[in-house]
Steps between C-alpha positions, in 0.01 A plus 500: 500500500488525871636839475227619263225357712634658803499848327155440365361406844678801670350741239168327543513558881599869448214543264258340747618699790479832310152406392394425860656824613313694237178327600540585851595856432193529272272350769633754741428781287167362420402498868651847559291654218186300623535654854561853352195470275291392782610806716465710200134414445440480868612851559284627215194312603540612866522868399215478255268323760616760776407801257169346407399444862624838622306836525714805410458862592457584130312237282711560192812371704364146482503521120843659478659220738335226304632635174852561648507134622379368167720700270820491722449186722811483707568881541125578536452229768815618700391862475143416610628293796731791603264786429158395403395312813565819703225701294214245549224544755431138576 
C-alpha cells in the first residue's frame, strides 16, 4: 500500500513539474511574441508616419512608398528606411 502511494505521489509530482515547466515556457513565448508584435507594428507605424509627413522630389513617390509599406509591411519598411528617406526633400 505504501509502495503504491509513493508511486502515485511521484507520478503526481512529475506531472505537476511538467505542467509548471510548460506554463513557464508558454509564458516566455507569449512575451517574446508580444514584444515582436509591438516592434512589428511600431516599425510600420513609424514608416507610414514618416512617409505621410515627408515631401518627396516626385509626388508619386509618396503613394508608391505607402503602397509598398502596406502590401509588404516588413520588407517595405526596411527598404523605405534604407532607400526612401534619402529621396525626400524634408
